[in-house]
N, C-alpha and C positions, 0 to 999 in steps of 0.2 A: 343735514347729511350731504347736501350738494356742495357745501363749502369744503368739506373734508374729503370728498370723493377724489379730487385731483391729487391731493396729498397722499391718500392711500394707494392710488395707482402708481405714483412715483416711487413710493417705498417698496411696493411689490416688484416693480421692474428692476430696482436697484439690487434687491436680493437675488433675483433670477440671474442678473448679469454679473454677479460677483464671481470671480474665479476661484480655483482651488486655493486653499490656505498656503500651500507651498509652491504654487505655480511659478512665481517670480524668482524664487531662490533655490530651485532644485539643483542648479549648478553649483550652489554654495554648500552642498551637503555631501557627506560620504554615504553613498548608496550601498548598503550591504546586500549582496546577492545570495550569499549562503554562509552557513556557520558550521564548523566542525568542532566537536567536543572530544577531548582525548586526555589520557593521563600524561603527566610530565615524565619524560624518559629518565630513569635512574633516580627519581626523587618523588616525594609526595607533592601533590598539587594537581591543578587542572590546566589544560592548555586549550585555548581558543585558536582556531584557524579559520580561514575562509576566503571569500572574494569580495572585492569592492569594485563597483562599476567605474569604467572610464566613460565619460559622457561627451558627446559631440552634438552639433546642431542637428535638429530634426530635419529629415528630408521630405516629410509629408505627413500623412495621416497616421493614425494609430497602427502599430505593427502587431502582428500576431505573435504569441509566445512570450510576451512581456519584454520585447526589445525596445519599448518606448516608455519613458518616464516623463510625464508632464510635457514640456516643450523640447526635451532632449532625447537623443537616442543613445543606447548603449553600443559603443564601438568596440570595446574590449574590457578586460578586467585585470586587476592585479591582486596578489594574495597578501594576507597578513597573518601574523602569529603573535599571540600574547600569552603569557603564563602568570600564574599566581598560586598562592596556597589555597585559595578558594575562588568562587565565582566573582566575588566583589573585587578582589585584588587583581585577578586576570582582566576583568572589565576595565578597571581603573588604568591598568597598564596599556590596554588597547586605546582608551580615550587619549592617553598622553602621546600616542604615536600617530594618530590620524590627523591630517591637516584641517579637517572641517568637522562640523557637528554630524553625528551619526544619525542616519535615517533607516530604521529597521522595517518600515512598512513595505518595502520591496523585496524582502528576504524570501527566497523561493523554498529553501530546504534547510533542515537541521540534520546533520549526519553525525552519528556516534561511531567511534572506532569499535572494532570487535572487542578489544581489550578493555575499553572503558565500559562497554555494555555488560561485560562479564563482572567487572568489579571497578567501581562501586555500584554500577547500575545507573539507569537513566531517569529514575523517578524524580530526583532532586532538580535536575535541569528542566524537566517538563513542568514541575511545580513552579519553577522560577518564571518560565515563559507565560504560563497561565495567569500569573499574578502581576505581570508587567503590562503596561499599555503600549500599543503601537504595532504589534505583530499581526500579520494576516490570519484570518480565521482558517484559510486553506493551507496554512504552513504545513508542509509534509515532513515526515521523519523517515530515516532509514539507518541501517547499520552497514558500515563499510568493512570489507575484509582486510583492509590495510590501514595504517595510521592516517588520520584525516589530513594532516599537513602534507603527507605524500600524495594523497588523493587530489587535493586542490592544486598541487604543483605539477600534476601530470598533464601534458598536452593531449587534447582530444580533437577528433576530426568531425564530430557530429553535432556541434553546437557552439555558441559564442562563449559559453562558460560552463564550468562543471555544474554549478547550481541549476542553470537552465537545462542542461542535458539531463540531470537527474529528474527534474520536474517533468520535462517534456516526455522522457522515456517512460516514466511511471504512469503519466496521464494517458498516453496513447495505449499502453498495455492494459491499463484499467478499462478504457473504453472498448478494447477488443475482448475483454473478459479473461485476460491472461494473468492478471495480478490484482491485488486489492490495494488501492491508493489509500494510505493511512495518514491522517492529519494528527497534529500534536494534541488537538482538542478531543478527537475521538479516542486517542490513547489515554488521555486523562480520564475519560469516562470508563475505560477498561480498568484502570488502576483503582478507581473508586469502588468497583465491584470486587469485594474481598474474596480471597481464596481461589482466584482464577488467573490464568495466564493470558497471553495474547500474542499475535503475530505481527511483525512489521517487515517490510521488504529488506532483503539482504543484497547488497550491491557490490560491484567491483568494476575494474577497468579491464576490458579484453579487446585486443586489436585496436587500441587507441580510442575506444568508445565505451560509454557507460553501459554496463550490462547487469541484468538482474540475475542473481545467483541462487535465488530461493527465498525462503522466509526465515527470519530470525525468531526463534521460539523464546519468549520472555516469561519468566516465572512470575508468581504473585508478588515478588519483591522487585520486579522490573529488572531482573538480571538475566543476561543471555545464558541459556542452558543447553541449547542445541540448534542445529540448522536443518531445515527441511530442504532437501535438494531439488534442483530444477525439474527432475523427472517425476517428482511427487506433487509439484505445485498445482497442476490442473486438477488432480484428485482433491486436494485441499480446497480449491476454489468451489467445488460442488457443495461444500459444507459452509462456506463463509461469504461467497460472492453472490451478488444479485444477478449477474449476467455471465456466469461461468461458461467457458468454451474449452473444449478439448479436441485436439486433432491427433489421431492415432491410426496406425495401420492394423487391420484385423485379417486374420486368416479366414478365408471362406470355408466353413465347415464341410461343405460338399466337395469343394475343390481345394485340397490342402496346398497345392502349389500356387494358388492365386491369393495375392494380398490386395486388400481394398482399403484405400484411404478414406477415413470417415471423420467428419466434423460433427461433434456432439455438443449441443447447447442446452443449458438449463432452462426449462419452461416454468417449473414450479417446484419448490422445496417445502415439504411439510414435516414438522418435527412435533411429535406428541410424547409427553412424559407422563409417567404414572408410578405408583408405589404399590407393591404387593408383597406380603409376608416380610416386611422390613427390607425389601430390595427395591432399588430404583431401576426403572426401565425407561429406555429412550428408543422410540421407534422413528426411523427416518425414511421418508418416502421421497424419491427423486423422480420427478416427471420430466423426461428429456426428449429432445428432438434430434434425430440423427440424419445427416445428409451425406450421401456418397459424393466424394470429391472426384475420385477417378479410380479405376482398377489398374493394378500394376501391369497386367498383361491382357491382351485381347483374347477373350475366351467366351464361348457361349454359356449362358446360364439359364436355368429354369426359374420360373416364378416361385417354385418350391424352395429355392435357395435363400429367399429373402428372410423368411421367418427364423431359420437356424442362425443366420447372421445377426438378426436382432437379438436373439437369445444370447449369442456369444458376446455382444456388446454389453448387455445387461449383466451377465455373469462376471465379466472382467471388471466393470466399474464397481459392482457390488463388492467383489473381493478386494479391490484396491482401497475402497472407502473403509471397509472393516479393518484392513491392515494398518491404515494410517491412524485410525481411532485406537486400535490396540497398541500402537507405538506410543501414542500420547498417554495411555494408561500405564504401560509398563516401563517405558524409557523416560519420557518427559515427566510422568507422574503429576500432570497438571492439565486442567481443561483449558486448552488454548483455542477452542473452536466455538466458544460462546454458548455452549449447551446450558450453562448455569442460568442465563437470562430466560430461556424457555421454561426451565424447571421452576424458577422463582415466580414467573408470571402464572404458571398453571397450577403450582402447588405452594402458595405463599406461606402457609402456616408450617408445613413440613420444612421448607427451606430455612425458616427462622431457627429451627431447633436442631439443625445438623451442621457439621463442618463439611462443606462441599469438597474441599481439598482431600479430606480423609475418605470420603465416600466415592470420589470419582474413579479410582482404580477398580472398584468392584461393581460399577454400573453395568447392567445388561443392555447391550445394543442390538437392535435388529435393523437391517437395511434392505429396503425394497426399491429396485430400480425398474422403471418402465420406459421404453423408448419405441419409437416408430420410425422406420426408414422412409424417407421421402426421396423424390427424384431418382427412383430406381431405373429410370430410362437411360441413365448413364451406363448401365450394364447392357451388354448385348444379350437379350433374353429371347429364347426360342419358345415356340408354342409347345405345351406339353402334349 
C-alpha cells in the first residue's frame, strides 16, 4: 500500500485541480441567453428567436445575476431569428446562421408568444426540452403579450439583456411572495397530471422594463385559455405560493374616512378534501399574519378598533379567494390551482374512478381565513 499511496494522492490532486470541461473554450461558443417560441407570421411553422451573449474579458470574480460565464463576462447581447416547418428545421436553420457551436447551458428563460400559447400550445416544446441534454434545471418559462421576436428586439433599461431581465424580475418577485417562479420541469410535472390546468407568469414590456402582467391560465392541453389580471395575482398566490404576500388598503370599520395600509403574509395553508353523497368537498384554511404599514391619516383609534379591522381583512380575502375559485370553475372550467394533487393524495381510490375535469366545476368549496394584526402601535391609540 505504501508503494501506491503517492500514486493515489497524485491522481486525487489531478482530479481536484481539473477545470470545467468548457473553461478554456467558452469564448468559442455561442452562449444562448434566452429563447422565444412563436408562430411564423402568415404561414405554418415555428419561429425561434432570442439572444446570444457577447463576451468580453472577465474583470474579476463571479458576478451576481449570471453576468459571468467561465472566465468571460457578458458585455451585451445580440438577437437571432430562425424559422422552419417544425422544431428540427428551425433549429437546423439556427445552427447554419450562428458562427460558433451553440451552448444552451446558460439559457435563462424560454418565452412563448401569446398566440403560440393559444395555438398550437406549449406542451410539444416543453417535451422537447425535457428530452434534450444541456438545459438548466432552473430554466424558467413565461408567456409574452407580444410576439417574441418583438420582445427580444426591444431596448430595456433594467438589465443587460431581456433574458436576464425576465429571470431577475421573476426571481425577486418570487422571493418577495408576489409571483410564482415556474420552471420548465415543474410545468412538465403539471402536464403529466391529467385533467388539470396550471399557471405560468404572463409578462410584457412597460416603460422600457420587463413587467409581470398576471398569470397565463393553461388548459389540460397546455393551451392558453385566459389571463389572470395583476389585481388578482396576490389572491391566487394565497392558493399556490409558499410565501404569498399581499399589500392592500383597508377601510377602518369604526372610522370610515380612515384607510390603513396592511401587509398580509401566508403563515400556513391547509387544504382538506372529502366526498359526501357523491359530492366532492374542499375545505381551505388560510392562517395569515397581518402587519399595519401605515395609516393614511393621523387619527386617534381605540383598541376596540383592531378586532373589526382584522375581521374586515378576513372577510375581504375570503370573498376574493372564493371569487377566483368560482371563476376557475365557471369561466376557465379547469383546476389551475393544484387542488387535484390534494384530492388524489387524500382520496386515491376515488380519484382513480372519476374524471377530475368533469367533476371540478361542481366541487363544493369552503374557505376560512384567520389573521392577527401585529405592530398596532403604528396607530395612535387612546385609552378606552
